[in-house]
PALOTI-935096 format. One record per atom (N, C-alpha, C): x negated, y, z; residue in three letters. Coordinates in steps of 0.1 Angstrom, whole numbers, plus 5000, padded with zeros to 4 digits. Each point is the difference from the previous one (the first is absolute). Layout:
<sites>
XYZALA...
</sites>
This chain:
<sites>
463614200633UNK498950094995UNK499249924990UNK499749875003UNK499349914991UNK500749994986UNK501349995001UNK500849994987UNK499950124992UNK500050125007UNK499950134993UNK498750014994UNK498949975007UNK498650014995UNK499849914988UNK500649885001UNK499849904988UNK500750064988UNK501350065002UNK500750064989UNK499250114994UNK499550095008UNK499250114995UNK498849964992UNK499349895005UNK498849954994UNK500349954986UNK501149924999UNK500449944987UNK500350114990UNK500750105005UNK500450114991UNK498850084995UNK499050025010UNK498850074996UNK499249924990UNK499949875002UNK499349914990UNK500750004987UNK501350005000UNK500850014987UNK499750134993UNK500050115007UNK499850134993UNK498550024995UNK499149935007UNK498650004995UNK499949924987UNK500649885000UNK499949924988UNK500750054988UNK501150085002UNK500850064989UNK499850155000UNK499250054992UNK499750155000UNK501250074995UNK500150135005UNK501150084996UNK500150034986UNK498949984992UNK499950034986UNK500949914992UNK500449885006UNK500849914993UNK501550025003UNK500350115007UNK501450035004UNK500850034987UNK501249945000UNK501050034989UNK501250065006UNK500850084993UNK501250055005UNK499850125008UNK501150065005UNK500050135008UNK499449985013UNK499450115005UNK499550005014UNK501250005009UNK499849965013UNK501150015010UNK499850115010UNK501050055004UNK500050125010UNK500849965012UNK499350025012UNK500749995013UNK500550145003UNK501350005005UNK500750135002UNK500450015014UNK499750125006UNK500750045013UNK500750134997UNK501350005002UNK500850124998UNK500250075013UNK499350115003UNK500150075012UNK501350075002UNK500050105009UNK501250075003UNK499950065014UNK501250035006UNK500150045013UNK499849895010UNK499250015010UNK499849905010UNK501349965006UNK500850105004UNK501349975007UNK501049914992UNK499950014987UNK500949924991UNK499549864999UNK498949965005UNK499449874998UNK499649935013UNK500750055011UNK499749945013UNK500949885002UNK499449895006UNK500849885004UNK499649965014UNK500949945007UNK499849955014UNK499449864999UNK498749995004UNK499349874999UNK499149995013UNK500149885006UNK499149975012UNK500150115011UNK501250055002UNK500150105011UNK499450134996UNK499850034987UNK499450134996UNK500850054988UNK499950134997UNK500650064989UNK498950014989UNK500049924990UNK498849994991UNK500450044986UNK499050064993UNK500150044986UNK499949874992UNK501049984992UNK500149884991UNK499450044986UNK499049934995UNK499450034988UNK500049884991UNK500750014988UNK500049894990UNK498950024990UNK499249904998UNK499050004990UNK500549914988UNK500350064989UNK500749944989UNK499149994987UNK500449924991UNK499449994987UNK500750084989UNK499350054990UNK500750094991UNK500749934989UNK499749874998UNK500649924989UNK500149855004UNK500949934993UNK500149865003UNK498849924996UNK499849895006UNK499049914997UNK500649874994UNK499749984987UNK500649894993UNK499249875002UNK498750015001UNK499249885002UNK500049975015UNK499549885003UNK499849955014UNK498950085006UNK500350065012UNK498950075007UNK499049895006UNK498850034998UNK499049915006UNK499650075014UNK499750135000UNK499750065012UNK499950154999UNK500150075011UNK499950145000UNK499350055013UNK499050084999UNK499350055012UNK499950154998UNK500250075012UNK499850155000UNK499950045014UNK499450125001UNK499850075013UNK500850135000UNK500750035010UNK500750135002UNK499350075011UNK499650124998UNK499350085011UNK501050115005UNK499850035013UNK500850105006UNK499250075011UNK500550115005UNK499350085010UNK500349955013UNK499149935008UNK500449955013UNK500350105010UNK499750134998UNK500550115009UNK501550024998UNK500549974989UNK501550024997UNK500849885004UNK499449884999UNK500749875001UNK499549945013UNK501049965009UNK499649945013UNK500449865001UNK500849954991UNK500449865000UNK500449954986UNK499649884996UNK500349954987UNK500649865002UNK501149974991UNK500649875001UNK500349964985UNK499849874997UNK500449944987UNK501449955002UNK500950024990UNK501349955001UNK500049855003UNK500849965009UNK499949865005UNK500349894990UNK500950044990UNK500549894991UNK499250014987UNK498950064999UNK499250004988UNK499549864998UNK500449934989UNK499749854999UNK498649974996UNK499450084991UNK498749964993UNK498950095003UNK500150095010UNK499050105002UNK499349985014UNK498750014999UNK499250005013UNK499350145001UNK499950055012UNK499450135001UNK499150015013UNK499050084999UNK499150035011UNK499950155001UNK500250055013UNK500050145002UNK498750045007UNK499250094995UNK498850055006UNK500550145006UNK500450005012UNK500650125006UNK499050125001UNK498849975004UNK499050115001UNK499650064987UNK499949924989UNK499750054987UNK501250054992UNK501249965005UNK501250044992UNK500149924987UNK499849875000UNK500049924988UNK500949885002UNK501049984991UNK500849885000UNK499649924988UNK499549885002UNK499649914990UNK501049894997UNK500449994987UNK501149914997UNK499549894990UNK500649885001UNK499949904991UNK501349944997UNK500449994987UNK501349954996UNK499849894991UNK500749895002UNK499949884991UNK501449954998UNK500349974987UNK501449954996UNK500149865004UNK501249955001UNK500349865003UNK501149954990UNK499749904993UNK501049944990UNK500450104990UNK499150094996UNK500450104990UNK500950115005UNK500250015013UNK500950115005UNK499150135001UNK500450114994UNK499350125001UNK500950125000UNK499550115005UNK500950125000UNK500450054987UNK501250054998UNK500550064988UNK499650155000UNK500350074989UNK499850144999UNK500750075012UNK499450105006UNK500550085011UNK500449925012UNK499649885001UNK500249925012UNK498850015009UNK500350015013UNK498950025009UNK499049885000UNK498750024998UNK499049905003UNK499949985015UNK500050115007UNK499950005015UNK500750125006UNK500649985011UNK500550125008UNK499250015013UNK499650135002UNK499250035011UNK500750095010UNK499749995013UNK500650095010UNK498950075007UNK500150135001UNK499050095006UNK500650085011UNK499350015012UNK500450095010UNK499250134999UNK500750114999UNK499450134997UNK499650065013UNK498850065001UNK499550075012UNK501050115004UNK500250015013UNK500950105005UNK499650144998UNK498750034998UNK499550145000UNK499950054986UNK500649934990UNK499950054986UNK501050124999UNK499550104994UNK500950124998UNK500949994988UNK501150085000UNK500950004989UNK499250044987UNK500349934990UNK499450034987UNK498849914997UNK499549935011UNK498849924998UNK500349894990UNK499049974991UNK500249894990UNK499349875005UNK500849894999UNK499449875003UNK499849934987UNK498749994996UNK499749944987UNK499349875001UNK500149924989UNK499349874999UNK499250004987UNK499049925000UNK499149984988UNK499849854997UNK499849974987UNK499749864996UNK498549984998UNK499549895005UNK498649974998UNK499849854997UNK499049974991UNK499749864997UNK501249924996UNK500850064991UNK501249934995UNK499649914988UNK500549875000UNK499749914990UNK501249904999UNK500449974987UNK501249924998UNK499749904989UNK500349875002UNK499749904990UNK501349924998UNK500349984987UNK501249924996UNK499649914989UNK500849894998UNK499649904989UNK501249924997UNK500049954987UNK501049904996UNK499449875000UNK498750005002UNK499249885000UNK499050015012UNK500249925010UNK499250025013UNK498549994997UNK499649944989UNK498649994997UNK499450124993UNK500950084995UNK499650124993UNK500750135005UNK499550045012UNK500750125006UNK499750124992UNK500950105001UNK499850134994UNK500050105011UNK499050095000UNK499850105011UNK500550134996UNK500650085009UNK500550134998UNK499550095011UNK499750134996UNK499850105010UNK501350055006UNK500050055012UNK501250065006UNK499750155003UNK501050084996UNK500050145003UNK501050035010UNK499850125006UNK500950045011UNK500850124996UNK501350005003UNK500850124999UNK500750025013UNK499250075009UNK500550025014UNK500350155002UNK501250025006UNK500350145004UNK500250005015UNK499750125006UNK500050005015UNK501350015006UNK500149985013UNK501250025009UNK499750135008UNK501150085001UNK499950135006UNK500650005014UNK499350055010UNK500650005013UNK500950135002UNK501249985005UNK500950115001UNK499950075013UNK500850105002UNK500050085013UNK500649905011UNK499350005011UNK500449915011UNK499350045013UNK500649955011UNK499450025013UNK500249875008UNK499149985009UNK500149885008UNK501350015009UNK500849904999UNK501350005008UNK499750005015UNK500650105007UNK499850015014UNK501350005008UNK501149954993UNK501350005007UNK500249875008UNK501249955000UNK500349895008UNK501049914992UNK499949875002UNK500949904995UNK500749935011UNK501450005000UNK500749945011UNK501049904995UNK500249905007UNK501149914997UNK501450075003UNK501049984992UNK501350065003UNK500649945012UNK500950085006UNK500749955012UNK500849884997UNK499949905009UNK500849884998UNK499449894992UNK498950044993UNK499349904991UNK499149915009UNK499550045011UNK499249925008UNK500450035015UNK499649915009UNK500250025014UNK498650035006UNK499950045012UNK498750045006UNK499849925013UNK498849955002UNK499649945012UNK498950085005UNK500350105010UNK499050105003UNK499950094987UNK498850014995UNK499750084988UNK499949914987UNK500249875002UNK499849914989UNK501449984993UNK500050034987UNK501249974992UNK500149854997UNK501249945000UNK500149864996UNK501449974994UNK500049894994UNK501349944995UNK500049855005UNK501249945000UNK500149865004UNK500049914988UNK499249905000UNK499949914989UNK501349934997UNK500449994988UNK501149934995UNK499749974985UNK499949874997UNK499649964986UNK501050054990UNK501350025004UNK501050054991UNK499850154996UNK499350075009UNK499850144998UNK498650044994UNK499149905000UNK498750024995UNK500050014985UNK499050084994UNK499050085007UNK500650135006UNK499450055010UNK500550125007UNK499450134994UNK500850094996UNK499550134994UNK500850115007UNK499650035012UNK500750115007UNK499850144993UNK501150074998UNK499950124992UNK499350115009UNK499450104993UNK499150105006UNK500350134993UNK499450105007UNK500150144994UNK498650065002UNK499650084990UNK498750075000UNK500250145003UNK499350065010UNK500250145004UNK498750084998UNK500250134998UNK498850095000UNK499550005014UNK498950085002UNK499350015012UNK500950055012UNK501050084996UNK500950055010UNK501049905006UNK500049884994UNK500949895005UNK501450014996UNK500450114992UNK501450024997UNK500250004985UNK499150074992UNK500150014986UNK499849874993UNK500949954992UNK499949874994UNK499250014987UNK499149904999UNK499249994987UNK500749914990UNK500250054988UNK500849924990UNK499349884996UNK500749894995UNK499449884996UNK499250014987UNK500150114993UNK499150024988UNK498550025004UNK499850025013UNK498650035005UNK499349885006UNK500749884999UNK499349885006UNK500649874994UNK499249905000UNK500449864998UNK499949935013UNK500649885001UNK499949935013UNK500149854997UNK499649925010UNK500249864999UNK499949945014UNK500749895002UNK500049925013UNK499149884998UNK499349975011UNK499249885000UNK500249925013UNK499949874999UNK500149905011UNK501350025007UNK501050024993UNK501350035006UNK501149894998UNK499549884997UNK500949894997UNK499949895010UNK499250025011UNK499849895010UNK499850075013UNK500249925011UNK499750065014UNK498550045000UNK499850115007UNK498650065001UNK500150155000UNK499250064991UNK499950144999UNK500350044985UNK501050084998UNK500350054987UNK499350144998UNK499750044987UNK499450124998UNK500750084989UNK500050135001UNK500550094990UNK498850094996UNK499750004987UNK499050094994UNK500750104991UNK499750135003UNK500550114992UNK498850064993UNK500050004986UNK498950064992UNK500450134994UNK499350105003UNK500450144996UNK499550034986UNK500750084993UNK499650044987UNK500650144998UNK499950054987UNK500550144998UNK499250105007UNK500650085009UNK499450105007UNK499249955012UNK500149875003UNK499449945012UNK499049894995UNK499149975009UNK499149884999UNK500049935013UNK499549885000UNK499849935013UNK501049895001UNK499949935011UNK500949885003UNK500450015014UNK501349975003UNK500549985013UNK500449865003UNK499849955012UNK500349865003UNK500850005013UNK501149925000UNK500849975012UNK500049855002UNK500249965012UNK500149855002UNK501349985009UNK500549884999UNK501249975009UNK499849855003UNK500349965012UNK500049865004UNK501249934995UNK499849884997UNK501149914996UNK500149895011UNK500850025010UNK500049915011UNK501049884998UNK499649895005UNK500949895000UNK501250035009UNK501249964997UNK501150035009UNK499949945014UNK500750055009UNK500049955014UNK500749865000UNK499549925009UNK500649875002UNK501450025005UNK500949904997UNK501450025004UNK500449875008UNK501150015007UNK500649895007UNK499149945010UNK499150085006UNK499149955010UNK500749955012UNK499749885005UNK500649945012UNK498949955009UNK500250005013UNK499149945010UNK500949915009UNK499449895004UNK500749915009UNK499049915007UNK500449975013UNK499149915008UNK500249864995UNK498849934998UNK500049864997UNK499149935010UNK499949875000UNK499249935010UNK498650055001UNK499350024989UNK498650035000UNK499750144998UNK500950095002UNK499850144999UNK501250094995UNK499750114993UNK501050084995UNK499950004985UNK501149964993UNK500049994986UNK500550124993UNK499350054990UNK500450124992UNK500349964986UNK501150034995UNK500349974986UNK500450134993UNK499950004986UNK500450114992UNK500249964986UNK500650084992UNK500349984986UNK498750024992UNK499749934989UNK498850024992UNK500150144993UNK498950064998UNK499850124993UNK499549984986UNK500650054990UNK499549994986UNK498650064999UNK499149934994UNK498750054997UNK499049985012UNK500549945011UNK499149985011UNK499149884998UNK498750025004UNK499149885001UNK499949945013UNK500450085010UNK500149955014UNK500550115009UNK499949975013UNK500650095010UNK499150025012UNK500250125006UNK499350035013UNK501050015011UNK499849935011UNK500950015011UNK499550105010UNK500950095005UNK499650095011UNK500749965012UNK499350015012UNK500749965012UNK499450105011UNK501050045009UNK499550075012UNK500949955012UNK499550025012UNK500649955012UNK500450115009UNK501049975008UNK500450105011UNK499249965012UNK499250105005UNK499049975010UNK500649975014UNK501250045003UNK500549985014UNK501549994999UNK500649915008UNK501549984999UNK500850125003UNK499550085010UNK500850115004UNK499550144995UNK498750035001UNK499650134997UNK498950004989UNK500149914991UNK499049974990UNK500150104988UNK499049984991UNK499950074987UNK499649894989UNK500250044988UNK499649914989UNK498550004998UNK499449894999UNK498549994997UNK499850034985UNK498750024997UNK499650024986UNK500349884992UNK500550024987UNK500349894992UNK498849914997UNK500149875001UNK499149904995UNK500449964986UNK499149944993UNK500349964986UNK499549854998UNK500849934992UNK499649874995UNK500250004985UNK498949964993UNK500050024985UNK500149874993UNK500050014986UNK500049884992UNK501249915003UNK501150055003UNK501249925003UNK500749974987UNK500149884996UNK500849974988UNK501349945004UNK500949994990UNK501449955004UNK500850115006UNK501149965006UNK500950115006UNK500449965014UNK499149935007UNK500249995015UNK498749975006UNK499950045013UNK498849995008UNK500349985014UNK499349925007UNK500349985015UNK498950055008UNK500350105008UNK499150065009UNK499949925013UNK498849955004UNK499849925011UNK499849854996UNK499849984987UNK499949864996UNK498649945001UNK499050095003UNK498649955002UNK499250095009UNK498749975002UNK499350075011UNK499850154996UNK500150044988UNK499850144996UNK501350085000UNK501149935003UNK501350065000UNK500749965013UNK499950085010UNK500649965013UNK501250105003UNK501049945005UNK501150085006UNK500349955014UNK500550095008UNK500249975015UNK501450015004UNK500549915007UNK501450005005UNK500350125007UNK501250064997UNK500450125007UNK499550134994UNK499149994990UNK499550124994UNK500750044988UNK500350134998UNK500750054988UNK499050034989UNK500449964988UNK499150024988UNK500850064989UNK499350084992UNK500650064988UNK499249974988UNK500749974989UNK499349954988UNK500550084987UNK499050014991UNK500350064987UNK499249924990UNK500550014987UNK499349924989UNK499850104988UNK498850004995UNK499750074988UNK499549904989UNK500350034988UNK499549924988UNK498850074995UNK499149924993UNK498950064993UNK499949934986UNK499450074991UNK499849944986UNK498649944998UNK499849934990UNK498749934998UNK498950104998UNK498949985005UNK498850094999UNK499650014985UNK499650124996UNK499550034987UNK499250135000UNK499450024988UNK499250134999UNK500950104993UNK500150125005UNK500750114994UNK499150054989UNK500549994987UNK499150054989UNK499850154999UNK500850075007UNK499950155000UNK498950045010UNK500349965013UNK499150045011UNK498849915001UNK500149884995UNK498949905002UNK500049935013UNK501050045009UNK500049945013UNK500749875000UNK499749925010UNK500749875003UNK501350045008UNK501149954995UNK501350035006UNK500749875002UNK501150015008UNK500849885003UNK499349915010UNK500649885002UNK499549915010UNK500550045014UNK499549925010UNK500550035013UNK499050095008UNK500350025012UNK499250105008UNK498649965004UNK499749874997UNK498749955004UNK499050004987UNK500550054989UNK499150014988UNK498950095003UNK498849974994UNK498850085004UNK500050154999UNK500650054989UNK500050154999UNK501050065009UNK501049935004UNK501150065008UNK500950094992UNK499850004987UNK500950094992UNK501249924995UNK500749945009UNK501249924997UNK501250094997UNK500949944994UNK501350074997UNK501149925005UNK500550025012UNK501149925005UNK501450064995UNK501049925001UNK501350054997UNK500650085012UNK501250034999UNK500750075011UNK500349905011UNK499950035012UNK500349915011UNK501549985001UNK500449885003UNK501449975001UNK500550045014UNK501349995003UNK500550045013UNK499349925012UNK499750085010UNK499449935012UNK501049925008UNK499749885003UNK500949925008UNK499449965013UNK500950015010UNK499549985014UNK500749885006UNK499249935008UNK500549885008UNK499249995012UNK500449915009UNK499349975013UNK499749854999UNK498749965003UNK499749865000UNK500749935010UNK500849904996UNK500849925009UNK499649854996UNK499449935010UNK499649864997UNK501249914999UNK499849894993UNK501049904998UNK500249925013UNK501249995005UNK500449925012UNK500249854995UNK499549915008UNK500249864997UNK500949945010UNK501049924995UNK500949935010UNK499349885006UNK500249985012UNK499449885007UNK500949884998UNK501350025003UNK501049884998UNK501450065002UNK500949914996UNK501450045002UNK500849875006UNK500850035010UNK500749895006UNK501550025000UNK500849894998UNK501450025000UNK500649985013UNK501250055002UNK500849995013UNK501449994996UNK500949995010UNK501450004997UNK500550134995UNK500350014987UNK500550124993UNK499050115000UNK498749965002UNK498950105000UNK498749944996UNK499050094997UNK498649964998UNK499150105005UNK498849955004UNK499050095006UNK498850014990UNK499750134997UNK498950034991UNK498850055008UNK498849934998UNK498950045008UNK498850044990UNK499450115003UNK498950054991UNK498850025008UNK498850024994UNK498850035006UNK500050145005UNK499750025013UNK500050135006UNK498750074997UNK500050134998UNK498850084998UNK500450155002UNK499050094999UNK500350145002UNK499950084987UNK500050135000UNK500050094989UNK501249994991UNK501249985007UNK501250024992UNK501150045010UNK501150054994UNK501150055008UNK501049895004UNK500249914991UNK501049905002UNK500049894989UNK501049915001UNK500149894991UNK501450014993UNK500049984987UNK501349984993UNK500249854997UNK501149955004UNK500449864997UNK501049994990UNK499849914990UNK501049984989UNK500449855000UNK501349984999UNK500449854999UNK501149994990UNK500249884995UNK501049974989UNK500149854999UNK501049964993UNK500249854997UNK499449974987UNK499450094993UNK499449984987UNK498550045002UNK499149914996UNK498650025003UNK499450124991UNK500850044989UNK499650114992UNK500350145006UNK500850005011UNK500450115008UNK500750114990UNK501149964994UNK500750104992UNK500450125008UNK500050114994UNK500250135007UNK501450005007UNK501049964993UNK501450025006UNK500249905011UNK499449884999UNK500349905011UNK499150015011UNK498850064999UNK499050015011UNK500450105011UNK499749965012UNK500250095011UNK498750045006UNK499950125005UNK498850065006UNK500350065014UNK499049995009UNK500050085012UNK498650025004UNK499850105009UNK498750045004UNK499849985015UNK498849965004UNK499649985014UNK499050125002UNK500550105007UNK499150115003UNK499349985014UNK498750055000UNK499249985012UNK499850135008UNK499849985013UNK499550115008UNK498650034996UNK499750134997UNK498750044995UNK499350085011UNK498649995000UNK499250095009UNK499850134993UNK499150095007UNK499850134994UNK499350004987UNK499349894997UNK499349994987UNK500949934989UNK501249985003UNK500949944990UNK499949854999UNK499449935010UNK499949864999UNK500949935010UNK500549884996UNK500949935009UNK499449975014UNK500950025010UNK499549985014UNK500149855003UNK498949955006UNK499949855003UNK501049975011UNK500549885001UNK499849904990UNK500950034988UNK499549984988UNK500750034987UNK501149894998UNK501250054997UNK501149914997UNK499649924987UNK500249875000UNK499649924989UNK501149914995UNK501350025004UNK501149924995UNK501350075000UNK500949944993UNK501450065000UNK501049884998UNK501150015007UNK501149904999UNK501150054991UNK500349924990UNK501150044991UNK501249925003UNK501150065004UNK501249935004UNK501150014990UNK501249945004UNK501250004991UNK499749934987UNK499249894999UNK499849934988UNK500949894999UNK500249944988UNK500949894997UNK499349875002UNK500549925009UNK499449875003UNK499949914987UNK499049925000UNK499849914988UNK499550074988UNK499750135000UNK499650084989UNK498550035001UNK499349984988UNK498650035000UNK499750154997UNK499250065009UNK499750144998UNK498550014998UNK499750114992UNK498650034998UNK499750145006UNK498850015005UNK499650135007UNK498650044996UNK499850135000UNK498650054998UNK499950145007UNK498850045003UNK499850125008UNK499050094993UNK500050135003UNK499050094996UNK499950115010UNK498850055003UNK499850115009UNK500150134994UNK500350105007UNK500150144995UNK499550105010UNK499650114994UNK499550125008UNK500850124997UNK500450075010UNK500650134998UNK499050115001UNK499950084989UNK499050115001UNK500750134994UNK500150105009UNK500750134997UNK501449974994UNK500749915006UNK501449974996UNK500149914988UNK498949954994UNK500149914989UNK499649865004UNK500849904995UNK499749865003UNK499149954989UNK498949945004UNK499049934991UNK500049865003UNK500249914990UNK500249865003UNK498849924995UNK499749895007UNK499149904995UNK500649904991UNK499349914995UNK500549894991UNK500849905008UNK501049954994UNK500849895006UNK499149885003UNK500349935011UNK499349885003UNK500649894991UNK499349885000UNK500749894994UNK501249965008UNK501049954993UNK501349965007UNK499949875007UNK500749985010UNK500249875007UNK501549985001UNK500449875002UNK501449975000UNK500349905011UNK501350005004UNK500549905009UNK501549984998UNK500649895005UNK501449984999UNK500650025014UNK500950095001UNK500650045013UNK500949885005UNK499949985014UNK500849895006UNK501450045002UNK
</sites>
């Protein structure tokens, strides 16, 4: 604003010092060529606006020093005004209540508009209640134009106006419906959405415009349209701007969800249950969902708990005081991705981020497949002793498991083909726990004397016919006698 006021003050001082009587050459005329409103509508800022070019009637050969003028309009007819964004040398102030646009134009490096080239392009939103045949007119006030070939000897010119009005055509406010075409979007409840894929962006789901009956199609000659915020995860928008026999604007939105996480795995490890997944393109982080089975025999799933701000592609549940898992309890996990928090320029709302963001207006991706496991703690071996053609494996006895799996091999890496496995199943009580005293050893026979064997153990739990395993213990070895 200070820059604009300084420019206007310098121009006013110039025009005071150089009287119009010294003007040489032809006067200049600013021109607005009116016409039908519908023929001059453009989609701008989510609105259908009347585009008005203000042009000069002849070329300017000398360097422009400056140009000031006011354009007046009827504020009852105009509800919104915008200066074209790429006007390089123009500053403008709009007095909405008075209906006055005040302009200051200054050339740079001798660049000036040529004949019939727009000095400025204006966009106006027309009041909805204007009747067909109404004239939208503009007037020029306080126009002054100064040019010079010598910056110390400016020449002043008066500006005249040649403005013709724009005529409002027959129209009615659109009261029909706009729908996305079948197959263009999916629905989550009533919410339309697409799945984010950078190779498919920007997303422009096709649509159809219908009359109020929902069946009669409105032809594309009666509207313009544009998509906004449709090139990144978040919320995409479709704006339909009506013209011709209709007026008004229709707006649809569709969510752009991050895709579901894939290849989700859960496994028991020493300090908890580890969840892993493949990274999701566009994700700033992940939210982990967990629920537990309340009872071993007649239980139900509890409400999902959430852990937020998870980065990377793995997380261990039970690794600290805030994340506890209990032996023998069944858990189910899901993972959702979220994108970085930002402001939606259309709605002005804060979107993205995780579920703990202040506004709560987060936008998560689709949840990946739910994975189920039972917490099985890691068994530790106490010792291993050799015998004649055999060895005895001893582990720490505990409850909350169904049995022990023993694996042994002559290679400490336990190659799949060469390794042998067997299970030690326990007698269980009515709660599914081993009956005391719990077996804590197994004798492995028919081994080759003089050969070194390695052994390790892991506990397992059977739940509804499924085996759930803990992590393997550290291996121990001995040489058979």
